[in-house]
PATORKOL-885725 format. One record per residue: residue in one letter; x, y, z of N, C-alpha, C in turn. Coordinates in nm, 3 decimals, padded with zeros to 5 digits, m for minus. Each point is the difference from the previous one (the first is absolute). Layout:
<rs>
R   residuo       n_X       n_Y       n_Z      ca_X      ca_Y      ca_Z       c_X       c_Y       c_Z
R         A         X         Y         Z         X         Y         Z         X         Y         Z
...
</rs>
This chain:
<rs>
R   residuo       n_X       n_Y       n_Z      ca_X      ca_Y      ca_Z       c_X       c_Y       c_Z
R         M   m03.177   m00.580   m00.361    00.013    00.044    00.139    00.116    00.097    00.013
R         A   m00.024    00.118    00.054    00.105    00.100    00.016    00.090   m00.034    00.117
R         E    00.124    00.048   m00.007    00.092   m00.023    00.109   m00.045    00.078    00.123
R         S    00.035   m00.054    00.118   m00.035    00.066    00.125    00.116    00.086    00.048
R         S   m00.022    00.070    00.112    00.107    00.079    00.059    00.116   m00.088    00.043
R         L   m00.028   m00.127    00.033    00.107   m00.093    00.038    00.100   m00.016   m00.113
R         E   m00.050   m00.024   m00.123    00.091   m00.018   m00.114    00.079    00.128   m00.027
R         K   m00.065    00.116    00.013    00.068    00.127   m00.025    00.110    00.025    00.103
R         E   m00.028   m00.028    00.126    00.100    00.018    00.106    00.117   m00.097   m00.021
R         T   m00.032   m00.121   m00.040    00.105   m00.100   m00.025    00.089    00.044   m00.114
R         R   m00.060    00.052   m00.104    00.078    00.047   m00.115    00.096    00.111    00.041
R         R   m00.046    00.094    00.081    00.087    00.110    00.045    00.116   m00.052    00.082
R         A   m00.026   m00.096    00.089    00.106   m00.055    00.085    00.106   m00.072   m00.083
R         F   m00.044   m00.081   m00.095    00.094   m00.081   m00.076    00.072    00.079   m00.109
R         H   m00.057    00.110   m00.045    00.071    00.083   m00.097    00.134    00.044    00.057
R         K    00.000    00.047    00.123    00.124    00.045    00.063    00.098   m00.116    00.020
R         I   m00.052   m00.113    00.044    00.088   m00.116    00.024    00.061   m00.049   m00.130
R         H   m00.078   m00.003   m00.106    00.051   m00.049   m00.128    00.106    00.093   m00.059
R         L   m00.013    00.129    00.023    00.106    00.090   m00.045    00.130   m00.029    00.075
R         E   m00.010   m00.038    00.126    00.119   m00.040    00.076    00.056   m00.131   m00.052
R         H   m00.085   m00.090   m00.045    00.047   m00.123   m00.066    00.091    00.035   m00.118
R         L   m00.046    00.094   m00.081    00.074    00.035   m00.122    00.134    00.065    00.031
R         A    00.011    00.061    00.117    00.126    00.065    00.037    00.104   m00.099    00.050
R         D   m00.039   m00.126    00.019    00.092   m00.104    00.050    00.004   m00.112   m00.103
R         P    00.108   m00.011   m00.077    00.006   m00.100   m00.108   m00.025   m00.143    00.047
R         H    00.051   m00.037    00.118   m00.023   m00.136    00.049   m00.147   m00.026    00.025
R         V   m00.067    00.095    00.063   m00.144   m00.016    00.028   m00.078   m00.010   m00.130
R         A    00.029    00.088   m00.094   m00.071   m00.002   m00.128    00.023   m00.132   m00.072
R         D    00.123   m00.050    00.003    00.032   m00.125   m00.068   m00.070   m00.119    00.067
R         R   m00.001   m00.003    00.132   m00.063   m00.113    00.070   m00.149   m00.005   m00.027
R         H   m00.065    00.113    00.002   m00.144    00.002   m00.022   m00.037   m00.023   m00.147
R         S    00.097    00.008   m00.089   m00.028   m00.022   m00.143    00.036   m00.141   m00.044
R         D    00.014   m00.089    00.097    00.034   m00.140   m00.029   m00.092   m00.093    00.078
R         I   m00.129    00.025   m00.011   m00.099   m00.077    00.074   m00.064   m00.107   m00.089
R         V   m00.038    00.040   m00.121   m00.061   m00.095   m00.094    00.110   m00.088   m00.058
R         D   m00.010   m00.129    00.024    00.098   m00.098   m00.047   m00.076   m00.123   m00.049
R         P   m00.015   m00.016   m00.132   m00.083   m00.110   m00.050    00.036   m00.137    00.058
R         L    00.128   m00.030    00.012    00.039   m00.133    00.048   m00.047   m00.024    00.143
R         S    00.021    00.097    00.089   m00.044   m00.019    00.138   m00.152   m00.001    00.011
R         M   m00.067    00.051   m00.105   m00.146    00.000   m00.003   m00.057   m00.124   m00.068
R         G    00.088   m00.092   m00.037   m00.046   m00.122   m00.065   m00.045    00.020   m00.142
R         L    00.053    00.103   m00.067   m00.036    00.031   m00.138    00.120   m00.016   m00.091
R         P   m00.021   m00.018   m00.130    00.113   m00.008   m00.094    00.084    00.127    00.007
R         V    00.130   m00.013   m00.021    00.090    00.114    00.013   m00.036    00.112   m00.096
R         D   m00.058   m00.035   m00.115   m00.036    00.101   m00.100   m00.149    00.037    00.006
R         F   m00.063   m00.026    00.112   m00.144    00.019    00.011   m00.044    00.141   m00.035
R         L    00.079    00.100    00.039   m00.041    00.139   m00.018    00.048    00.060   m00.132
R         V    00.076   m00.074   m00.077    00.049    00.052   m00.127   m00.119    00.025   m00.094
R         G   m00.015    00.124   m00.043   m00.108    00.036   m00.091   m00.135    00.018    00.066
R         A   m00.004    00.000    00.133   m00.128    00.008    00.072   m00.048    00.144    00.015
R         R   m00.131    00.016    00.000   m00.063    00.128    00.034   m00.028   m00.003    00.150
R         C    00.059    00.093    00.074   m00.003   m00.005    00.147   m00.055    00.129    00.059
R         A   m00.040   m00.010    00.126   m00.037    00.118    00.079    00.066   m00.010    00.136
R         D    00.049    00.113    00.047    00.051    00.011    00.137   m00.096    00.092    00.073
R         L   m00.086   m00.059    00.082   m00.109    00.073    00.064    00.045    00.048    00.138
R         G   m00.004    00.131    00.020    00.059    00.059    00.120    00.150    00.001   m00.012
R         C    00.049    00.047   m00.115    00.142   m00.011   m00.034    00.089    00.086    00.088
R         G   m00.053    00.107    00.058    00.080    00.087    00.084    00.089    00.093   m00.080
R         S    00.056    00.097    00.067    00.080    00.102   m00.067    00.135   m00.053   m00.045
R         A    00.045   m00.114    00.057    00.129   m00.057   m00.040   m00.012   m00.092   m00.121
R         G   m00.120   m00.050   m00.026   m00.020   m00.087   m00.117    00.082   m00.127    00.002
R         H    00.021   m00.056    00.120    00.083   m00.121    00.009   m00.053   m00.114   m00.087
R         G   m00.131   m00.020    00.006   m00.057   m00.110   m00.076    00.008    00.021   m00.149
R         V   m00.013    00.124   m00.045    00.010    00.031   m00.143    00.140   m00.037   m00.050
R         V    00.102    00.041    00.075    00.138   m00.034   m00.034    00.017   m00.152   m00.005
R         N   m00.053   m00.067    00.101    00.012   m00.146    00.010   m00.063   m00.070   m00.121
R         L   m00.123    00.038   m00.032   m00.073   m00.065   m00.109    00.067    00.024   m00.135
R         L    00.044    00.123   m00.024    00.066    00.030   m00.128    00.133   m00.074   m00.012
R         S    00.070   m00.015    00.112    00.129   m00.072   m00.004   m00.020   m00.147   m00.033
R         L   m00.120   m00.052    00.026   m00.030   m00.141   m00.028   m00.063   m00.020   m00.137
R         G   m00.007    00.107   m00.079   m00.044   m00.014   m00.139   m00.143    00.036   m00.028
R         A   m00.070    00.062    00.096   m00.139    00.042   m00.026   m00.004    00.093   m00.121
R         E   m00.100   m00.019   m00.085   m00.013    00.084   m00.120   m00.047    00.140    00.037
R         F   m00.095    00.007    00.097   m00.055    00.130    00.038   m00.051   m00.010    00.144
R         V    00.023    00.106    00.077   m00.045    00.004    00.140   m00.082    00.126    00.023
R         N   m00.123   m00.019    00.045   m00.081    00.112    00.048    00.028    00.017    00.149
R         A    00.054    00.117    00.037    00.033    00.029    00.138   m00.108    00.090    00.059
R         L   m00.068   m00.048    00.102   m00.114    00.073    00.054    00.022    00.038    00.145
R         D   m00.033    00.125    00.033   m00.011    00.042    00.139   m00.103    00.111    00.012
R         L   m00.021    00.047    00.123   m00.123    00.072    00.033   m00.003    00.146   m00.046
R         D    00.116    00.064   m00.007    00.001    00.140   m00.044    00.125    00.026   m00.083
R         Q    00.013    00.119   m00.052    00.107    00.030   m00.095    00.139    00.014    00.063
R         S    00.009   m00.003    00.132    00.129    00.021    00.065    00.104   m00.106   m00.036
R         F   m00.045   m00.118   m00.041    00.096   m00.106   m00.032    00.059    00.013   m00.141
R         I   m00.063    00.079   m00.085    00.037   m00.003   m00.141    00.139    00.059   m00.024
R         G    00.030    00.115    00.059    00.131    00.062   m00.020    00.116   m00.089    00.042
R         P   m00.001   m00.053    00.125    00.108   m00.090    00.041    00.009   m00.126   m00.085
R         L   m00.116   m00.053   m00.043    00.003   m00.120   m00.084    00.062    00.031   m00.136
R         K   m00.037    00.113   m00.059    00.060    00.038   m00.128    00.151    00.013    00.012
R         D    00.046    00.062    00.109    00.144    00.017    00.021    00.069   m00.135    00.008
R         R   m00.061   m00.093    00.072    00.064   m00.131    00.013    00.000   m00.076   m00.132
R         M   m00.108    00.007   m00.072   m00.005   m00.068   m00.130    00.104    00.060   m00.096
R         H    00.020    00.130    00.009    00.103    00.064   m00.084    00.138   m00.051    00.038
R         Q    00.025   m00.018    00.129    00.130   m00.047    00.047    00.033   m00.139   m00.051
R         I   m00.103   m00.085   m00.014    00.025   m00.137   m00.047   m00.031   m00.014   m00.149
R         D   m00.020    00.113   m00.067   m00.018    00.002   m00.145   m00.125   m00.077   m00.045
R         K   m00.109    00.014    00.078   m00.127   m00.059   m00.038   m00.095    00.114   m00.035
R         H   m00.040    00.004   m00.126   m00.077    00.113   m00.049   m00.148   m00.034   m00.008
R         S   m00.080    00.095   m00.041   m00.145   m00.014    00.009   m00.060   m00.104   m00.094
R         D    00.082   m00.061   m00.084   m00.053   m00.106   m00.086   m00.020   m00.131    00.074
R         C    00.048   m00.009    00.126   m00.014   m00.126    00.074   m00.064    00.019    00.138
R         W   m00.040    00.120    00.036   m00.068    00.020    00.128   m00.087    00.125   m00.007
R         Q   m00.093    00.007    00.095   m00.092    00.114    00.006   m00.042    00.023    00.144
R         A   m00.001    00.124    00.043   m00.046    00.038    00.134   m00.148    00.031   m00.004
R         D   m00.076   m00.065    00.087   m00.145    00.020    00.006   m00.041    00.040    00.141
R         V   m00.082    00.103    00.010   m00.053    00.041    00.130   m00.135   m00.067    00.020
R         G   m00.015   m00.068    00.112   m00.126   m00.067    00.028    00.007   m00.081    00.128
R         S   m00.112   m00.056    00.038   m00.012   m00.075    00.125   m00.011   m00.149   m00.028
R         I    00.064   m00.079    00.084   m00.011   m00.145   m00.012   m00.142   m00.047    00.031
R         L   m00.079    00.088    00.061   m00.139   m00.035    00.030   m00.093    00.022   m00.120
R         A    00.050    00.066   m00.104   m00.078    00.022   m00.123    00.100    00.021   m00.113
R         L    00.061   m00.107   m00.045    00.111    00.009   m00.095   m00.046    00.058   m00.134
R         P    00.078    00.089   m00.059   m00.037    00.064   m00.126    00.039   m00.084   m00.122
R         Y   m00.021   m00.131    00.008    00.036   m00.089   m00.109   m00.119   m00.088   m00.037
R         E   m00.003   m00.040   m00.126   m00.105   m00.090   m00.044    00.023   m00.140    00.056
R         A   m00.105   m00.078    00.003    00.012   m00.139    00.043    00.093   m00.076   m00.094
R         N    00.068   m00.099    00.056    00.086   m00.089   m00.079    00.113    00.076   m00.071
R         S    00.063    00.092    00.071    00.103    00.083   m00.063    00.142   m00.053    00.016
R         F    00.030   m00.075    00.108    00.140   m00.026    00.035    00.032   m00.149    00.010
R         D    00.121   m00.031   m00.047    00.053   m00.136    00.019    00.048   m00.021    00.142
R         F    00.049    00.109    00.063    00.058   m00.012    00.133   m00.023    00.130    00.076
R         V   m00.039   m00.012    00.126   m00.020    00.116    00.087    00.089   m00.017    00.123
R         L    00.069    00.106    00.035    00.077    00.006    00.124   m00.072    00.094    00.096
R         C   m00.024   m00.048    00.120   m00.061    00.084    00.103    00.067   m00.035    00.133
R         R    00.105    00.071    00.029    00.086   m00.036    00.113   m00.011    00.103    00.112
R         G   m00.043   m00.048    00.117   m00.004    00.088    00.117   m00.101    00.112   m00.012
R         V   m00.110   m00.023   m00.068   m00.100    00.105   m00.022   m00.132   m00.032    00.069
R         I   m00.048   m00.121   m00.019   m00.136   m00.034    00.043   m00.016    00.007    00.151
R         H    00.107   m00.026    00.075   m00.014    00.008    00.146   m00.009    00.145    00.049
R         H    00.006    00.096   m00.091   m00.016    00.141    00.037   m00.133    00.060   m00.045
R         V   m00.083   m00.075   m00.072   m00.121    00.059   m00.057   m00.122   m00.025    00.088
R         S   m00.105    00.076   m00.024   m00.120   m00.009    00.083   m00.085   m00.122   m00.033
R         D    00.011   m00.053   m00.122   m00.086   m00.110   m00.043    00.083   m00.097   m00.084
R         E    00.064   m00.095    00.068    00.090   m00.091   m00.070   m00.074   m00.094   m00.096
R         L   m00.123   m00.037    00.031   m00.073   m00.089   m00.090   m00.029    00.068   m00.133
R         T   m00.039    00.128    00.005   m00.022    00.074   m00.124    00.127    00.009   m00.082
R         A    00.113    00.025    00.066    00.128    00.008   m00.070    00.032   m00.131   m00.069
R         L   m00.021   m00.111    00.068    00.028   m00.130   m00.059   m00.095   m00.030   m00.117
R         K   m00.125    00.039    00.012   m00.095   m00.019   m00.110    00.042    00.080   m00.123
R         E    00.055    00.120    00.023    00.047    00.081   m00.111    00.121   m00.065   m00.068
R         I    00.089   m00.058    00.077    00.114   m00.072   m00.060   m00.051   m00.117   m00.083
R         H   m00.096   m00.073    00.054   m00.058   m00.113   m00.074   m00.063    00.049   m00.130
R         R   m00.068    00.112    00.003   m00.070    00.053   m00.118    00.098    00.035   m00.112
R         V    00.111    00.066    00.035    00.089    00.050   m00.106    00.099   m00.105   m00.051
R         L    00.011   m00.113    00.070    00.086   m00.107   m00.050   m00.066   m00.071   m00.119
R         K    00.082   m00.038   m00.095   m00.049   m00.086   m00.108   m00.031   m00.138    00.055
R         V   m00.086   m00.073   m00.067   m00.026   m00.139    00.039    00.132   m00.077   m00.014
R         G    00.040   m00.065    00.105    00.129   m00.068    00.003    00.114    00.087    00.047
R         G   m00.027    00.131    00.016    00.103    00.091    00.049    00.029   m00.022    00.147
R         K    00.116    00.048    00.043    00.042   m00.021    00.138    00.031    00.133    00.068
R         A   m00.009    00.000    00.132    00.037    00.116    00.080    00.086   m00.045    00.116
R         F    00.093    00.086    00.037    00.078   m00.019    00.122   m00.048    00.105    00.099
R         I   m00.057   m00.047    00.110   m00.058    00.088    00.100    00.065   m00.028    00.135
R         Y    00.042    00.107    00.067    00.061   m00.017    00.132   m00.072    00.087    00.103
R         V   m00.033   m00.064    00.113   m00.046    00.072    00.118    00.070   m00.059    00.122
R         T   m00.006    00.071    00.111    00.068   m00.048    00.120   m00.080   m00.112    00.067
R         G    00.075   m00.097    00.053   m00.062   m00.109    00.073   m00.032    00.039    00.143
R         K   m00.078   m00.085    00.064   m00.047    00.029    00.136    00.069   m00.093    00.101
R         G    00.020    00.053    00.120    00.049   m00.081    00.110    00.151   m00.001    00.012
R         G    00.049   m00.057    00.110    00.142   m00.008    00.024    00.050    00.118    00.083
R         I    00.105   m00.025    00.077    00.051    00.101    00.093    00.046    00.126   m00.072
R         L    00.082   m00.016   m00.105    00.053    00.119   m00.068   m00.109    00.073   m00.077
R         N   m00.086   m00.074   m00.068   m00.111    00.065   m00.071   m00.082    00.085    00.096
R         R   m00.035   m00.058    00.114   m00.084    00.072    00.096    00.075    00.118    00.062
R         F    00.130   m00.017    00.023    00.077    00.109    00.058    00.003    00.121   m00.094
R         F    00.033   m00.025   m00.128    00.014    00.112   m00.093   m00.135    00.056   m00.044
R         K   m00.096   m00.086   m00.029   m00.126    00.047   m00.057   m00.101    00.044    00.107
R         E    00.019   m00.042    00.122   m00.094    00.038    00.106    00.068    00.085    00.108
R         T    00.094   m00.059    00.073    00.062    00.069    00.114    00.075    00.126   m00.043
R         L    00.088   m00.014   m00.099    00.082    00.113   m00.041   m00.084    00.111   m00.063
R         R   m00.101   m00.038   m00.080   m00.088    00.100   m00.060   m00.081    00.074    00.107
R         E   m00.043   m00.073    00.102   m00.073    00.065    00.109    00.091    00.097    00.075
R         E    00.125   m00.041    00.024    00.094    00.089    00.068    00.027    00.124   m00.084
R         Y    00.010   m00.017   m00.131    00.023    00.114   m00.089   m00.113    00.101    00.007
R         R   m00.122   m00.051    00.008   m00.116    00.089    00.008   m00.005    00.076    00.134
R         C    00.048   m00.065    00.107   m00.018    00.056    00.134    00.124    00.071    00.056
R         N    00.115   m00.024   m00.060    00.126    00.050    00.056    00.056    00.112   m00.088
R         P   m00.011    00.125    00.043    00.048    00.111   m00.084    00.151   m00.002   m00.023
R         E    00.077   m00.050    00.097    00.145   m00.008   m00.019    00.034   m00.096   m00.114
R         M   m00.071   m00.112   m00.005    00.023   m00.097   m00.107   m00.040    00.060   m00.135
R         R   m00.112    00.070   m00.004   m00.044    00.061   m00.126    00.104    00.101   m00.050
R         T    00.059    00.075    00.093    00.100    00.099   m00.038    00.120   m00.066   m00.066
R         V    00.046   m00.112    00.057    00.114   m00.073   m00.057   m00.034   m00.051   m00.139
R         V   m00.116   m00.063   m00.015   m00.039   m00.059   m00.128   m00.017    00.109   m00.106
R         E   m00.068    00.107    00.035   m00.029    00.105   m00.097    00.123    00.084   m00.034
R         S    00.103   m00.007    00.084    00.123    00.076   m00.028    00.082   m00.063   m00.112
R         G   m00.027   m00.128   m00.029    00.079   m00.070   m00.101    00.135   m00.046    00.051
R         E    00.018   m00.001    00.133    00.129   m00.036    00.058   m00.008   m00.130    00.079
R         I   m00.085   m00.092   m00.040   m00.017   m00.125    00.075    00.131   m00.077    00.008
R         E    00.068   m00.015   m00.112    00.124   m00.079   m00.001    00.102    00.057    00.098
R         Q    00.027    00.128   m00.009    00.102    00.061    00.086   m00.045   m00.001    00.146
R         W   m00.128    00.023    00.025   m00.051   m00.001    00.137    00.020   m00.136    00.064
R         L   m00.036   m00.107   m00.072    00.017   m00.135    00.055    00.147   m00.031    00.028
R         K    00.087    00.036   m00.092    00.143   m00.027    00.020    00.054    00.079    00.119
R         T   m00.043    00.124    00.014    00.045    00.082    00.113   m00.044   m00.059    00.133
R         Q   m00.125   m00.044    00.008   m00.050   m00.057    00.124    00.071   m00.131    00.034
R         I    00.024   m00.082   m00.099    00.069   m00.128    00.024    00.144    00.024    00.044
R         T    00.067    00.094   m00.064    00.138    00.032    00.037    00.007    00.053    00.142
R         D   m00.096    00.084    00.036   m00.004    00.055    00.136   m00.027   m00.111    00.101
R         L   m00.090   m00.091   m00.034   m00.030   m00.111    00.091    00.123   m00.087    00.023
R         K    00.077   m00.020   m00.106    00.121   m00.083    00.013    00.095    00.055    00.104
R         T    00.013    00.134    00.008    00.093    00.061    00.097   m00.050   m00.012    00.143
R         K   m00.127   m00.031    00.017   m00.058   m00.005    00.134    00.000   m00.141    00.060
R         I    00.038   m00.099   m00.080    00.007   m00.136    00.052    00.126   m00.014    00.084
R         E   m00.015   m00.047    00.123    00.114   m00.010    00.092    00.105   m00.097   m00.054
R         P    00.124    00.047   m00.021    00.107   m00.086   m00.054    00.058   m00.091    00.108
R         D   m00.073   m00.105    00.037    00.042   m00.085    00.110    00.087   m00.117   m00.043
R         D    00.040    00.001   m00.127    00.089   m00.103   m00.054   m00.064   m00.139   m00.008
R         E   m00.128   m00.006    00.020   m00.072   m00.127   m00.018   m00.022   m00.025   m00.149
R         N   m00.015   m00.127   m00.035   m00.031   m00.033   m00.140   m00.129    00.068   m00.045
R         S   m00.092    00.015    00.093   m00.128    00.062   m00.035    00.019    00.147   m00.039
R         W    00.098    00.068    00.063    00.028    00.140   m00.036    00.054    00.006   m00.143
R         R    00.098   m00.085   m00.031    00.058    00.000   m00.135   m00.107   m00.033   m00.104
R         A   m00.080   m00.101    00.033   m00.105   m00.040   m00.095   m00.102    00.113   m00.020
R         S   m00.033    00.070    00.109   m00.097    00.110   m00.010    00.054    00.114   m00.086
R         V    00.127    00.035    00.022    00.061    00.106   m00.079    00.008   m00.039   m00.147
R         N    00.041   m00.124   m00.025    00.008   m00.049   m00.139   m00.137    00.002   m00.067
R         L   m00.101   m00.041    00.076   m00.136   m00.001   m00.054   m00.043    00.140   m00.042
R         L    00.023    00.098    00.084   m00.042    00.136   m00.031    00.080    00.057   m00.117
R         E    00.130   m00.030   m00.005    00.082    00.047   m00.112   m00.048   m00.061   m00.131
R         N   m00.031   m00.130    00.003   m00.049   m00.065   m00.121   m00.138    00.052   m00.040
R         L   m00.082    00.030    00.100   m00.133    00.054   m00.029    00.011    00.134   m00.072
R         C    00.096    00.083    00.041    00.022    00.127   m00.069    00.034   m00.023   m00.147
R         E    00.080   m00.103   m00.027    00.037   m00.032   m00.137   m00.120   m00.047   m00.082
R         L   m00.102   m00.049    00.069   m00.116   m00.058   m00.068   m00.119    00.096   m00.006
R         I    00.026    00.128    00.022   m00.102    00.104   m00.016    00.041    00.087   m00.118
R         N   m00.087    00.015   m00.096    00.031    00.085   m00.115   m00.125    00.076   m00.044
R         N    00.014    00.077   m00.106   m00.110    00.083   m00.049   m00.118   m00.085   m00.049
R         D    00.028   m00.115   m00.057   m00.106   m00.089   m00.046   m00.089   m00.041    00.117
R         L    00.061   m00.035    00.111   m00.077   m00.036    00.119   m00.081    00.120    00.051
R         A    00.063    00.117    00.001   m00.068    00.121    00.048   m00.123    00.032   m00.086
R         L    00.014   m00.014   m00.132   m00.113    00.029   m00.089   m00.112   m00.103    00.016
R         S    00.037   m00.125    00.027   m00.102   m00.102    00.024   m00.077    00.030    00.129
R         L    00.071    00.050    00.101   m00.067    00.039    00.124   m00.097    00.116   m00.027
R         K    00.043    00.097   m00.079   m00.089    00.112   m00.034   m00.124   m00.051   m00.072
R         D    00.018   m00.093   m00.091   m00.111   m00.061   m00.074   m00.101   m00.057    00.099
R         M    00.049   m00.080    00.095   m00.090   m00.066    00.094   m00.070    00.098    00.093
R         L    00.069    00.108    00.035   m00.054    00.092    00.100   m00.088    00.109   m00.059
R         E    00.035    00.050   m00.118   m00.069    00.118   m00.052   m00.122   m00.033   m00.086
R         A   m00.012   m00.124   m00.046   m00.119   m00.037   m00.076   m00.123    00.017    00.090
R         P   m00.107    00.066   m00.048   m00.118    00.021    00.083   m00.061   m00.130    00.053
R         E    00.005   m00.106   m00.083   m00.054   m00.129    00.044    00.084   m00.111   m00.061
R         Y    00.018   m00.107    00.079    00.078   m00.115   m00.047   m00.078   m00.125    00.035
R         K   m00.085   m00.045   m00.089   m00.077   m00.121    00.025    00.091   m00.123   m00.016
R         S   m00.040   m00.110    00.061    00.073   m00.125   m00.017   m00.102   m00.113   m00.004
R         Y    00.045   m00.115   m00.056   m00.094   m00.108   m00.030    00.063   m00.135    00.032
R         S   m00.080   m00.088    00.059    00.042   m00.140    00.010   m00.014   m00.063   m00.138
R         E    00.059   m00.115   m00.018   m00.010   m00.067   m00.129   m00.145   m00.029   m00.036
R         S   m00.078   m00.046    00.096   m00.140   m00.033   m00.029   m00.080    00.126   m00.035
R         E    00.027    00.110    00.070   m00.069    00.126   m00.031    00.034    00.049   m00.140
R         W    00.127   m00.010   m00.036    00.045    00.049   m00.129   m00.056   m00.086   m00.114
R         F    00.004   m00.132    00.019   m00.053   m00.088   m00.103   m00.151    00.020   m00.016
R         S   m00.069    00.028    00.109   m00.144    00.025   m00.008   m00.029    00.126   m00.081
R         L    00.081    00.105    00.020   m00.016    00.122   m00.078    00.026   m00.025   m00.148
R         L    00.104   m00.075   m00.031    00.030   m00.031   m00.141   m00.117   m00.073   m00.066
R         E   m00.055   m00.097    00.070   m00.112   m00.076   m00.056   m00.124    00.089   m00.014
R         G   m00.020    00.090    00.096   m00.113    00.092   m00.008    00.010    00.094   m00.118
R         A    00.124    00.026   m00.045    00.021    00.088   m00.116   m00.008   m00.075   m00.132
R         G   m00.013   m00.133    00.007   m00.015   m00.078   m00.122    00.120   m00.085   m00.037
R         F    00.107    00.007    00.078    00.119   m00.081   m00.030   m00.017   m00.141    00.055
R         K    00.014   m00.097   m00.087   m00.011   m00.140    00.040    00.135   m00.071   m00.001
R         Q    00.096    00.059   m00.070    00.134   m00.059   m00.007    00.099    00.098    00.063
R         Y    00.067   m00.044    00.103    00.097    00.086    00.066    00.096   m00.086    00.082
R         Y    00.118    00.053    00.024    00.096   m00.068    00.087    00.099    00.102    00.054
R         R    00.054   m00.031    00.117    00.096    00.089    00.063    00.139   m00.020   m00.061
R         V    00.079    00.105   m00.001    00.138   m00.007   m00.048    00.091    00.061    00.105
R         F    00.126   m00.043   m00.002    00.095    00.042    00.103    00.134    00.032   m00.065
R         K    00.058    00.111    00.043    00.129    00.042   m00.051    00.079    00.065    00.112
R         K    00.128   m00.037    00.013    00.083    00.057    00.106    00.039    00.143   m00.037
R         P   m00.033    00.099    00.083    00.038    00.140   m00.029    00.151    00.021    00.008
R         R    00.050    00.101   m00.069    00.143    00.033    00.001    00.024    00.117    00.094
R         Y    00.019   m00.030    00.127    00.020    00.104    00.100    00.148    00.019    00.031
R         R    00.035    00.124    00.039    00.133    00.031    00.051   m00.007    00.054    00.142
R         N   m00.104   m00.038    00.071   m00.019    00.048    00.136   m00.041   m00.117    00.089
R         V   m00.048    00.029    00.118   m00.030   m00.104    00.098   m00.101   m00.101   m00.053
R         R   m00.079    00.037   m00.099   m00.099   m00.093   m00.054    00.064   m00.114   m00.079
R         K    00.130    00.013   m00.031    00.070   m00.111   m00.065   m00.008   m00.127    00.086
R         I   m00.002    00.018    00.133   m00.010   m00.113    00.093   m00.129   m00.077   m00.023
R         F   m00.105    00.073   m00.030   m00.132   m00.061   m00.009   m00.042   m00.034   m00.143
R         A    00.080    00.042   m00.099   m00.038   m00.022   m00.140   m00.030   m00.145   m00.034
R         P    00.076   m00.099    00.052   m00.034   m00.140   m00.033   m00.141   m00.039    00.043
R         L   m00.053    00.064    00.103   m00.132   m00.035    00.049   m00.111    00.049   m00.093
R         F    00.032    00.093   m00.091   m00.098    00.044   m00.098   m00.031   m00.111   m00.099
R         V    00.096   m00.090   m00.018   m00.018   m00.114   m00.091   m00.054   m00.120    00.076
R         E    00.061   m00.031    00.115   m00.043   m00.114    00.081   m00.108    00.046    00.098
R         H   m00.116    00.035   m00.053   m00.102    00.061    00.084   m00.061   m00.097    00.100
R         D    00.022   m00.131   m00.019   m00.050   m00.099    00.096    00.103   m00.037    00.105
R         H    00.120    00.059   m00.007    00.101   m00.021    00.102   m00.056    00.046    00.135
R         P    00.026   m00.074    00.109   m00.057    00.040    00.131    00.031    00.144    00.038
R         L    00.122    00.048   m00.027    00.034    00.138    00.034   m00.076    00.097   m00.088
R         A   m00.017   m00.035   m00.128   m00.078    00.086   m00.090   m00.144    00.012    00.048
R         R   m00.058   m00.110    00.042   m00.138    00.003    00.050   m00.011    00.086    00.126
R         L    00.103   m00.013    00.088   m00.002    00.077    00.124    00.012    00.150   m00.027
R         L    00.090    00.037   m00.092    00.029    00.142   m00.024   m00.097    00.065   m00.098
R         Y   m00.042   m00.077   m00.104   m00.077    00.060   m00.110   m00.138   m00.059   m00.020
R         G   m00.041   m00.094    00.083   m00.132   m00.059   m00.017   m00.015   m00.068   m00.135
R         D   m00.100    00.041   m00.075   m00.023   m00.060   m00.133    00.098    00.050   m00.106
R         G    00.080    00.099    00.033    00.097    00.052   m00.099   m00.066    00.092   m00.099
R         S    00.082    00.059   m00.086   m00.051    00.093   m00.101   m00.089   m00.073   m00.100
R         M   m00.108    00.064   m00.040   m00.093   m00.060   m00.094    00.036    00.042   m00.143
R         N    00.104   m00.063   m00.055    00.036    00.019   m00.140   m00.069   m00.110   m00.081
R         V   m00.085    00.039   m00.093   m00.072   m00.101   m00.076    00.007    00.028   m00.150
R         I   m00.002   m00.109   m00.075   m00.025    00.006   m00.144   m00.143   m00.047   m00.022
R         V   m00.080    00.082   m00.064   m00.139   m00.037   m00.031   m00.017   m00.006   m00.152
R         T   m00.091   m00.085   m00.042   m00.032   m00.016   m00.142   m00.148    00.023   m00.020
R         K   m00.034    00.079   m00.103   m00.142    00.022   m00.032   m00.052   m00.116   m00.081
</rs>
């Protein structure tokens, strides 16, 4: 099955965002520390000597870096067109990883250019919720995994106030509001937000009430909790042509439809330096009442076994 215009548009949007990831060492480092065998319920040396694939690796190659750092013998890095190859080569050169342990492949997750039973481990993070046919993508992952091989697959969960605000309300506003699009496309989200918050702080009437002090402190602290990482995540959410989301039952049904009979969710606290640090514990305690209210079913991070 050939890729659709949706996949091509998504690739163009994320190429630019991933280059911005590479320009910020903290962002690049955070995104290259996602695969963690222990938090995934696997032996610490699970990936040592493994043949792996990073499907939809992106121009930053975060997953390739992650897998090689954990001892993978070889990683096939796949994305939709050749635009990712140059930046990936540059990054691999920077970390002294040469072509004897990785390879860049151009192809679609909807028709993977690999033989059946090729990989011990597949990483597919934040890709399937952007494609036109997620069931086909999952079937392709199942096909290329070795019997007994495992994959780590992540898609966004459905429901919850914050999920709905960012994935529905904010995306709709971005499509309809030219002023918002101008700010996002300018690449100045961080500075714009800080400027608006600082300006708002000066407009609060200084009536010497505790509420005034608390309001000013809140806005000052909020400025401290806005950084480039947050701005790039907002661009990710807004500029992607489509952002599907799934309830746990919907996601598990798709996995079973693709042939996976063994699967389980995994949880890891992200390393944020922005306002999301407040909410990071809820990524692990997904059944916490506040987590359910804000994030619904939570992120669908799963380990599947063929």
